[in-house]
Each structure stands twice: as C-alpha cells, then as structure tokens.
C-alpha positions as CSV (number, residue, x, y, z in Angstrom):
1,M,-8.9,17.4,-46.3
2,A,-8.7,14.2,-44.3
3,D,-11.8,12.4,-43.2
4,A,-13.0,13.2,-39.7
5,L,-11.9,10.7,-37.1
6,P,-14.6,9.0,-35.0
7,C,-14.9,10.3,-31.4
8,P,-13.2,7.8,-29.2
9,A,-15.0,6.2,-26.3
10,S,-14.0,7.3,-22.9
11,G,-10.3,6.4,-22.2
12,E,-9.5,5.6,-25.9
13,T,-7.4,7.4,-28.4
14,V,-7.6,6.9,-32.2
15,T,-4.6,7.6,-34.3
16,E,-4.9,9.8,-37.4
17,S,-4.7,6.7,-39.6
18,G,-7.5,5.1,-37.7
19,A,-5.6,1.9,-37.7
20,E,-4.8,1.7,-34.0
21,T,-6.7,2.1,-30.8
22,V,-4.8,2.7,-27.7
23,H,-6.6,2.2,-24.4
24,M,-5.6,4.7,-21.7
25,T,-7.0,4.9,-18.2
26,A,-8.4,8.3,-17.5
27,G,-8.6,7.9,-13.7
28,N,-6.2,6.5,-11.1
29,Y,-4.4,3.4,-12.3
30,W,-3.9,2.0,-8.8
31,E,-7.5,2.4,-7.9
32,E,-8.9,1.1,-11.2
33,T,-6.5,-1.8,-11.7
34,V,-4.7,-2.9,-8.6
35,Y,-7.3,-2.2,-6.0
36,A,-10.1,-3.4,-8.3
37,A,-8.6,-6.9,-8.5
38,S,-8.4,-9.8,-6.0
39,P,-7.3,-9.9,-3.3
40,L,-7.7,-6.1,-2.7
41,D,-11.1,-5.6,-4.4
42,G,-13.3,-6.6,-1.5
43,L,-11.4,-4.8,1.3
44,E,-12.8,-2.0,3.4
45,R,-11.4,1.3,2.3
46,T,-10.1,3.8,4.8
47,D,-8.9,7.4,5.0
48,T,-5.1,7.2,5.6
49,S,-5.1,10.5,7.4
50,A,-6.3,8.9,10.6
51,A,-3.3,6.4,10.5
52,F,-0.8,9.2,9.8
53,D,-2.3,11.4,12.4
54,W,-1.8,8.6,15.0
55,L,1.8,8.0,13.8
56,E,2.6,11.7,14.2
57,L,1.2,11.7,17.8
58,N,2.8,8.5,18.9
59,F,6.2,8.4,17.2
60,P,9.1,10.7,17.2
61,V,9.5,12.4,13.8
62,T,12.4,14.1,12.2
63,G,11.3,16.0,9.2
64,S,8.7,13.7,7.6
65,K,10.2,10.4,8.7
66,I,9.9,8.4,11.9
67,D,13.0,8.8,14.0
68,W,13.6,5.1,14.6
69,R,16.5,5.7,17.1
70,N,14.0,7.3,19.5
71,V,11.0,5.0,19.2
72,Q,9.5,3.6,22.4
73,G,8.6,-0.1,22.6
74,E,10.4,-3.1,21.2
75,H,11.9,-2.2,17.8
76,A,13.5,-4.4,15.2
77,H,15.1,-3.2,11.9
78,W,16.4,-5.0,8.9
79,E,17.9,-3.7,5.6
80,V,17.1,-6.1,2.8
81,D,18.4,-5.7,-0.8
82,D,16.3,-8.4,-2.3
83,D,12.7,-7.3,-2.9
84,L,11.3,-10.9,-2.7
85,Q,13.0,-11.5,0.6
86,L,11.8,-8.2,1.9
87,A,8.2,-9.0,0.9
88,S,8.5,-12.5,2.4
89,M,9.8,-11.1,5.7
90,A,7.2,-8.3,5.8
91,V,4.4,-10.9,5.2
92,G,5.8,-13.0,8.0
93,E,6.0,-10.1,10.5
94,V,2.4,-9.0,9.8
95,C,0.9,-12.4,9.8
96,R,2.8,-13.5,13.0
97,R,1.3,-10.6,14.9
98,M,-2.3,-10.8,13.7
99,R,-5.0,-12.2,16.0
100,P,-7.9,-14.2,14.6
101,G,-10.8,-11.8,13.8
102,S,-8.8,-8.6,14.4
103,F,-8.2,-6.1,11.7
104,V,-4.9,-4.7,10.3
105,E,-5.0,-1.2,8.8
106,H,-2.7,-0.5,5.8
107,A,-1.7,3.0,4.8
108,G,0.6,3.9,1.9
109,D,2.4,7.2,1.9
110,G,2.4,7.8,-1.8
111,I,0.2,6.7,-4.6
112,S,-2.4,4.4,-3.0
113,P,-5.8,6.1,-3.4
114,Y,-6.8,5.1,0.2
115,G,-6.0,2.8,3.0
116,V,-7.5,-0.7,3.5
117,R,-8.5,-2.8,6.5
118,F,-8.2,-6.6,6.4
119,T,-8.4,-9.6,8.7
120,D,-6.2,-12.7,9.0
121,D,-8.3,-14.4,6.3
122,G,-6.1,-14.2,3.2
123,A,-3.7,-11.7,4.9
124,S,-0.6,-13.2,3.2
125,E,-2.0,-12.5,-0.2
126,V,-3.3,-9.1,0.8
127,V,0.1,-7.9,2.2
128,T,1.9,-9.3,-0.9
129,A,-0.4,-7.4,-3.2
130,L,-0.1,-4.2,-1.3
131,L,3.7,-4.4,-1.4
132,E,3.5,-4.4,-5.2
133,V,2.5,-0.7,-5.0
134,P,5.8,1.3,-5.0
135,E,5.5,3.4,-1.9
136,H,6.2,3.1,1.8
137,H,3.8,0.8,3.6
138,Y,2.5,1.1,7.2
139,F,0.7,-1.9,8.6
140,L,-1.0,-1.1,11.9
141,A,-2.7,-3.4,14.4
142,E,-6.3,-2.4,15.0
143,D,-5.5,-1.9,18.7
144,R,-2.3,-0.1,17.8
145,S,-0.2,-2.7,19.7
146,W,2.2,-3.2,16.8
147,M,3.3,-1.7,13.5
148,V,5.2,-3.0,10.5
149,V,6.8,-0.5,8.1
150,V,8.2,-1.4,4.7
151,T,10.1,1.1,2.6
152,T,10.9,1.2,-1.1
153,E,14.6,1.5,-0.1
154,G,14.5,-2.0,1.5
155,D,14.0,-1.2,5.2
156,L,11.7,-3.3,7.3
157,D,10.9,-1.9,10.8
158,V,8.7,-3.6,13.3
159,V,7.5,-2.1,16.6
160,D,5.7,-3.8,19.3
161,L,4.2,-1.3,21.7
C-alpha cells in the first residue's frame, strides 16, 4: 500500500509521486489575478446589470445585440483586424471623451466578475488592461453622453448622444 499523500493547501494538488505541486486557482481567475493587479486593483467595483439595463432601455436591440443601424446620436464604426490597433483606437476614443474628474463605467458582457468605474487619472492604462479580458467591452460616460463598445471580433463602435 502506498504512503498516504499529505493534504494539499487550498488551491494545491499533489501528484501521487509527491514530486510535483501544481498551483490551481479555486476561485475566479479574472477576479483573483487580473482585477487584483495594477491598474485595476484599486478601482471601484460596480454591478454590471445597471449598465446593461440602461443599454436595453436606450438602444435598439436585435436579439441580444445592439442594432447599430438604428442607433440615435452620432455613431462611428470601425472594423479592425489588428488587436493592438483596435486597443489603441479604443483607448484614444475613451480618453478623448473623458472630462477631468468625471467617471467612466466599464461593463464586460462575459467573464468579468463585475464592472469598474475609473477617472481620467491613469485611464489609458485602465482601458488597456480591461481590453485584455476576452469579452465585449462597454465604456459608458458617467452622464451617459457617450459610449465606446469594443468587441472580440474587432468592432469598435462609438456613440455620442
């Protein structure tokens, strides 16, 4: 009979040979790793349902997607194949619209554990870090006067209301 293996600490697995320890995250990777590191670690957390409720009330929807052809306000759309160029454009669009001292609310539609609010201080780094999470991103002005949407398929939509 083989010797009993020691009980692993939370989040660890010990192989039968006892020669290898593999660290595994028991919780949400995005919350424990991405949102726990700078520049996202100190941001105010929000419930994304408020942002998505506002979107549903204020934008035409077909299925579960915004019907961009029927959006009111000034709308611009780009399809970008290069992820770095897409991120650079999105950062520029968000930062160009921000007002000193105002907040931007971010909501992701997939795996982000919550939304975040941030100001113009470090906004470029925050937007860049958020875009690393593979999901659709909605950046909303605090007063809801504009929105920047970035999709995993390479779409960038900007609406000034």
